[in-house]
DRENVONU-641918 format. One record per residue (C-alpha): residue number from 0; x negated, y negated, z. Coordinates in nm, 3 decimals. Layout:
% DRENVONU-641918
@i NUM, c1 X, c2 Y, c3 Z
...
//
This chain:
% DRENVONU-641918
@i 0, c1 1.050, c2 -2.257, c3 -2.629
@i 1, c1 1.314, c2 -2.085, c3 -2.837
@i 2, c1 1.561, c2 -1.840, c3 -2.688
@i 3, c1 1.356, c2 -1.525, c3 -2.755
@i 4, c1 1.038, c2 -1.648, c3 -2.575
@i 5, c1 1.252, c2 -1.763, c3 -2.283
@i 6, c1 1.416, c2 -1.421, c3 -2.261
@i 7, c1 1.076, c2 -1.253, c3 -2.268
@i 8, c1 0.939, c2 -1.490, c3 -2.002
@i 9, c1 1.246, c2 -1.422, c3 -1.787
@i 10, c1 1.202, c2 -1.046, c3 -1.830
@i 11, c1 0.839, c2 -1.081, c3 -1.719
@i 12, c1 0.947, c2 -1.288, c3 -1.417
@i 13, c1 1.211, c2 -1.030, c3 -1.327
@i 14, c1 0.983, c2 -0.728, c3 -1.369
@i 15, c1 0.714, c2 -0.898, c3 -1.163
@i 16, c1 0.969, c2 -0.972, c3 -0.888
@i 17, c1 1.095, c2 -0.612, c3 -0.895
@i 18, c1 0.741, c2 -0.470, c3 -0.874
@i 19, c1 0.649, c2 -0.690, c3 -0.580
@i 20, c1 0.979, c2 -0.623, c3 -0.401
@i 21, c1 0.944, c2 -0.246, c3 -0.446
@i 22, c1 0.585, c2 -0.256, c3 -0.322
@i 23, c1 0.694, c2 -0.450, c3 -0.013
@i 24, c1 0.984, c2 -0.211, c3 0.047
@i 25, c1 0.747, c2 0.089, c3 0.032
@i 26, c1 0.509, c2 -0.087, c3 0.274
@i 27, c1 0.798, c2 -0.149, c3 0.516
@i 28, c1 0.887, c2 0.222, c3 0.501
@i 29, c1 0.534, c2 0.304, c3 0.615
@i 30, c1 0.512, c2 0.033, c3 0.881
@i 31, c1 0.861, c2 0.061, c3 1.027
@i 32, c1 0.961, c2 0.422, c3 0.961
@i 33, c1 1.106, c2 0.639, c3 1.238
@i 34, c1 0.779, c2 0.825, c3 1.324
@i 35, c1 0.951, c2 1.104, c3 1.512
@i 36, c1 0.669, c2 1.356, c3 1.478
@i 37, c1 0.411, c2 1.455, c3 1.735
@i 38, c1 0.195, c2 1.215, c3 1.936
@i 39, c1 -0.173, c2 1.294, c3 1.951
@i 40, c1 -0.507, c2 1.135, c3 2.038
@i 41, c1 -0.732, c2 1.010, c3 1.759
@i 42, c1 -1.093, c2 0.905, c3 1.782
@i 43, c1 -1.290, c2 0.636, c3 1.604
@i 44, c1 -1.140, c2 0.420, c3 1.747
@i 45, c1 -0.996, c2 0.608, c3 2.043
@i 46, c1 -0.616, c2 0.572, c3 2.031
@i 47, c1 -0.285, c2 0.752, c3 2.046
@i 48, c1 -0.093, c2 0.803, c3 1.722
@i 49, c1 0.275, c2 0.890, c3 1.680
@i 50, c1 0.298, c2 1.080, c3 1.351
@i 51, c1 0.587, c2 1.103, c3 1.110
@i 52, c1 0.789, c2 1.421, c3 1.085
@i 53, c1 0.818, c2 1.613, c3 0.757
@i 54, c1 1.048, c2 1.426, c3 0.519
@i 55, c1 0.995, c2 1.087, c3 0.689
@i 56, c1 0.783, c2 0.810, c3 0.544
@i 57, c1 0.426, c2 0.833, c3 0.675
@i 58, c1 0.363, c2 0.653, c3 1.003
@i 59, c1 0.100, c2 0.383, c3 0.979
@i 60, c1 -0.216, c2 0.438, c3 1.180
@i 61, c1 -0.507, c2 0.218, c3 1.072
@i 62, c1 -0.318, c2 0.026, c3 0.802
@i 63, c1 -0.540, c2 0.159, c3 0.525
@i 64, c1 -0.255, c2 0.299, c3 0.316
@i 65, c1 -0.045, c2 -0.017, c3 0.341
@i 66, c1 -0.345, c2 -0.236, c3 0.261
@i 67, c1 -0.421, c2 -0.031, c3 -0.053
@i 68, c1 -0.084, c2 -0.121, c3 -0.211
@i 69, c1 -0.082, c2 -0.292, c3 -0.550
@i 70, c1 0.153, c2 -0.395, c3 -0.825
@i 71, c1 0.041, c2 -0.461, c3 -1.183
@i 72, c1 0.233, c2 -0.632, c3 -1.460
@i 73, c1 0.169, c2 -0.557, c3 -1.829
@i 74, c1 0.328, c2 -0.856, c3 -2.000
@i 75, c1 0.273, c2 -0.723, c3 -2.353
@i 76, c1 0.447, c2 -0.391, c3 -2.282
@i 77, c1 0.704, c2 -0.539, c3 -2.040
@i 78, c1 0.605, c2 -0.283, c3 -1.778
@i 79, c1 0.536, c2 -0.309, c3 -1.408
@i 80, c1 0.371, c2 -0.052, c3 -1.185
@i 81, c1 0.332, c2 -0.035, c3 -0.812
@i 82, c1 0.139, c2 0.213, c3 -0.608
@i 83, c1 -0.117, c2 0.278, c3 -0.340
@i 84, c1 -0.486, c2 0.323, c3 -0.415
@i 85, c1 -0.581, c2 0.545, c3 -0.121
@i 86, c1 -0.667, c2 0.896, c3 -0.238
@i 87, c1 -0.427, c2 1.050, c3 0.014
@i 88, c1 -0.119, c2 0.852, c3 -0.100
@i 89, c1 -0.010, c2 1.127, c3 -0.343
@i 90, c1 -0.071, c2 1.396, c3 -0.080
@i 91, c1 0.161, c2 1.213, c3 0.159
@i 92, c1 0.423, c2 1.151, c3 -0.109
@i 93, c1 0.441, c2 1.506, c3 -0.241
@i 94, c1 0.288, c2 1.712, c3 0.039
@i 95, c1 0.021, c2 1.979, c3 0.012
@i 96, c1 0.014, c2 2.349, c3 0.084
@i 97, c1 -0.085, c2 2.254, c3 0.441
@i 98, c1 0.150, c2 1.959, c3 0.500
@i 99, c1 0.512, c2 1.881, c3 0.413
@i 100, c1 0.582, c2 1.569, c3 0.209
@i 101, c1 0.615, c2 1.229, c3 0.375
@i 102, c1 0.775, c2 1.045, c3 0.081
@i 103, c1 0.770, c2 0.667, c3 0.070
@i 104, c1 0.756, c2 0.570, c3 -0.299
@i 105, c1 1.029, c2 0.792, c3 -0.446
@i 106, c1 1.282, c2 0.682, c3 -0.182
@i 107, c1 1.190, c2 0.321, c3 -0.260
@i 108, c1 1.252, c2 0.376, c3 -0.632
@i 109, c1 1.585, c2 0.543, c3 -0.552
@i 110, c1 1.680, c2 0.251, c3 -0.325
@i 111, c1 1.599, c2 -0.003, c3 -0.597
@i 112, c1 1.722, c2 0.186, c3 -0.906
@i 113, c1 2.063, c2 0.016, c3 -0.916
@i 114, c1 1.923, c2 -0.333, c3 -0.845
@i 115, c1 1.646, c2 -0.355, c3 -1.106
@i 116, c1 1.862, c2 -0.464, c3 -1.400
@i 117, c1 2.035, c2 -0.731, c3 -1.188
@i 118, c1 1.705, c2 -0.886, c3 -1.079
@i 119, c1 1.577, c2 -0.896, c3 -1.438
@i 120, c1 1.907, c2 -1.037, c3 -1.565
@i 121, c1 1.901, c2 -1.315, c3 -1.305
@i 122, c1 1.543, c2 -1.405, c3 -1.397
@i 123, c1 1.630, c2 -1.422, c3 -1.769
@i 124, c1 1.935, c2 -1.638, c3 -1.695
@i 125, c1 1.718, c2 -1.871, c3 -1.486
@i 126, c1 1.479, c2 -1.917, c3 -1.779
@i 127, c1 1.766, c2 -1.989, c3 -2.020
@i 128, c1 1.901, c2 -2.279, c3 -1.810
//
Protein backbone atom coordinates (compact mmCIF):
# COMPACT_ATOMS: atom_id res chain seq x y z
CA UNK A 1 0.00 0.00 0.00
CA UNK A 2 1.09 3.55 -0.68
CA UNK A 3 1.01 6.24 1.98
CA UNK A 4 -2.48 7.55 1.17
CA UNK A 5 -4.25 4.15 1.48
CA UNK A 6 -2.38 3.51 4.73
CA UNK A 7 -3.52 6.87 6.10
CA UNK A 8 -7.10 6.11 5.10
CA UNK A 9 -6.92 2.63 6.66
CA UNK A 10 -5.50 4.16 9.84
CA UNK A 11 -8.27 6.76 9.93
CA UNK A 12 -10.84 3.97 9.60
CA UNK A 13 -9.15 2.03 12.41
CA UNK A 14 -9.10 5.12 14.61
CA UNK A 15 -12.71 6.12 13.93
CA UNK A 16 -13.85 2.56 14.57
CA UNK A 17 -11.94 2.53 17.88
CA UNK A 18 -13.43 5.90 18.88
CA UNK A 19 -16.98 4.77 18.04
CA UNK A 20 -16.63 1.58 20.05
CA UNK A 21 -14.98 3.36 22.98
CA UNK A 22 -17.68 6.04 23.08
CA UNK A 23 -20.42 3.40 22.93
CA UNK A 24 -18.82 1.53 25.82
CA UNK A 25 -18.41 4.76 27.81
CA UNK A 26 -22.11 5.58 27.34
CA UNK A 27 -23.04 2.04 28.42
CA UNK A 28 -20.91 2.41 31.56
CA UNK A 29 -22.73 5.67 32.37
CA UNK A 30 -26.02 3.77 32.31
CA UNK A 31 -24.78 0.73 34.21
CA UNK A 32 -22.66 2.46 36.85
CA UNK A 33 -24.26 5.90 37.20
CA UNK A 34 -25.10 7.32 40.63
CA UNK A 35 -28.85 6.43 40.57
CA UNK A 36 -29.77 8.78 43.38
CA UNK A 37 -33.44 9.06 42.49
CA UNK A 38 -36.39 7.33 44.10
CA UNK A 39 -36.67 3.60 44.78
CA UNK A 40 -39.89 1.94 43.73
CA UNK A 41 -41.39 -1.48 43.08
CA UNK A 42 -41.73 -2.70 39.50
CA UNK A 43 -43.69 -5.67 38.25
CA UNK A 44 -43.03 -8.13 35.46
CA UNK A 45 -40.73 -9.33 36.95
CA UNK A 46 -41.41 -8.19 40.49
CA UNK A 47 -38.39 -6.17 41.67
CA UNK A 48 -37.22 -2.97 43.30
CA UNK A 49 -35.65 -0.30 41.08
CA UNK A 50 -33.51 2.65 42.16
CA UNK A 51 -34.10 5.34 39.54
CA UNK A 52 -31.76 8.08 38.39
CA UNK A 53 -32.39 11.66 39.42
CA UNK A 54 -32.95 14.40 36.83
CA UNK A 55 -29.66 15.26 35.14
CA UNK A 56 -28.04 11.89 35.95
CA UNK A 57 -27.49 9.15 33.39
CA UNK A 58 -30.44 6.75 33.36
CA UNK A 59 -30.21 3.89 35.85
CA UNK A 60 -30.27 0.47 34.23
CA UNK A 61 -33.25 -1.71 35.05
CA UNK A 62 -33.71 -4.63 32.66
CA UNK A 63 -30.63 -3.93 30.52
CA UNK A 64 -32.70 -3.27 27.41
CA UNK A 65 -31.24 0.17 26.73
CA UNK A 66 -27.63 -0.97 27.18
CA UNK A 67 -28.22 -4.03 25.01
CA UNK A 68 -29.64 -1.86 22.20
CA UNK A 69 -26.35 0.04 21.79
CA UNK A 70 -24.66 0.04 18.40
CA UNK A 71 -21.82 1.67 16.53
CA UNK A 72 -21.63 1.82 12.73
CA UNK A 73 -18.65 2.72 10.58
CA UNK A 74 -19.04 4.22 7.09
CA UNK A 75 -15.61 3.61 5.57
CA UNK A 76 -16.34 5.52 2.36
CA UNK A 77 -17.42 8.69 4.19
CA UNK A 78 -14.95 8.26 7.08
CA UNK A 79 -17.79 8.58 9.56
CA UNK A 80 -18.70 6.65 12.68
CA UNK A 81 -21.97 6.74 14.57
CA UNK A 82 -22.96 5.29 17.89
CA UNK A 83 -26.34 5.20 19.51
CA UNK A 84 -29.06 3.20 21.16
CA UNK A 85 -31.92 1.62 19.24
CA UNK A 86 -34.56 1.60 21.98
CA UNK A 87 -37.35 4.06 21.19
CA UNK A 88 -37.04 5.68 24.61
CA UNK A 89 -33.30 6.47 24.33
CA UNK A 90 -33.96 9.97 22.95
CA UNK A 91 -36.62 10.61 25.60
CA UNK A 92 -34.09 9.79 28.32
CA UNK A 93 -31.35 11.85 26.68
CA UNK A 94 -33.39 15.01 26.13
CA UNK A 95 -36.32 14.58 28.50
CA UNK A 96 -40.01 15.04 27.76
CA UNK A 97 -42.65 17.41 29.02
CA UNK A 98 -43.30 14.86 31.79
CA UNK A 99 -39.71 13.90 32.67
CA UNK A 100 -36.42 15.78 33.03
CA UNK A 101 -33.51 14.67 30.87
CA UNK A 102 -31.24 11.80 31.94
CA UNK A 103 -28.39 12.48 29.50
CA UNK A 104 -25.88 9.76 28.75
CA UNK A 105 -24.75 10.30 25.14
CA UNK A 106 -24.02 14.05 25.13
CA UNK A 107 -21.86 13.79 28.28
CA UNK A 108 -19.99 10.92 26.62
CA UNK A 109 -19.33 13.02 23.52
CA UNK A 110 -18.15 15.91 25.72
CA UNK A 111 -15.86 13.54 27.65
CA UNK A 112 -14.32 12.20 24.43
CA UNK A 113 -14.21 15.41 22.35
CA UNK A 114 -10.58 16.22 23.19
CA UNK A 115 -9.37 12.62 22.75
CA UNK A 116 -10.82 11.77 19.33
CA UNK A 117 -8.06 13.31 17.21
CA UNK A 118 -5.35 11.64 19.32
CA UNK A 119 -6.88 8.18 18.89
CA UNK A 120 -7.17 8.65 15.12
CA UNK A 121 -3.63 10.04 14.89
CA UNK A 122 -2.23 7.05 16.78
CA UNK A 123 -4.07 4.62 14.52
CA UNK A 124 -2.74 6.36 11.38
CA UNK A 125 0.80 6.32 12.77
CA UNK A 126 0.46 2.61 13.53
CA UNK A 127 -0.50 1.92 9.91
CA UNK A 128 2.44 3.97 8.60
CA UNK A 129 5.03 1.90 10.52
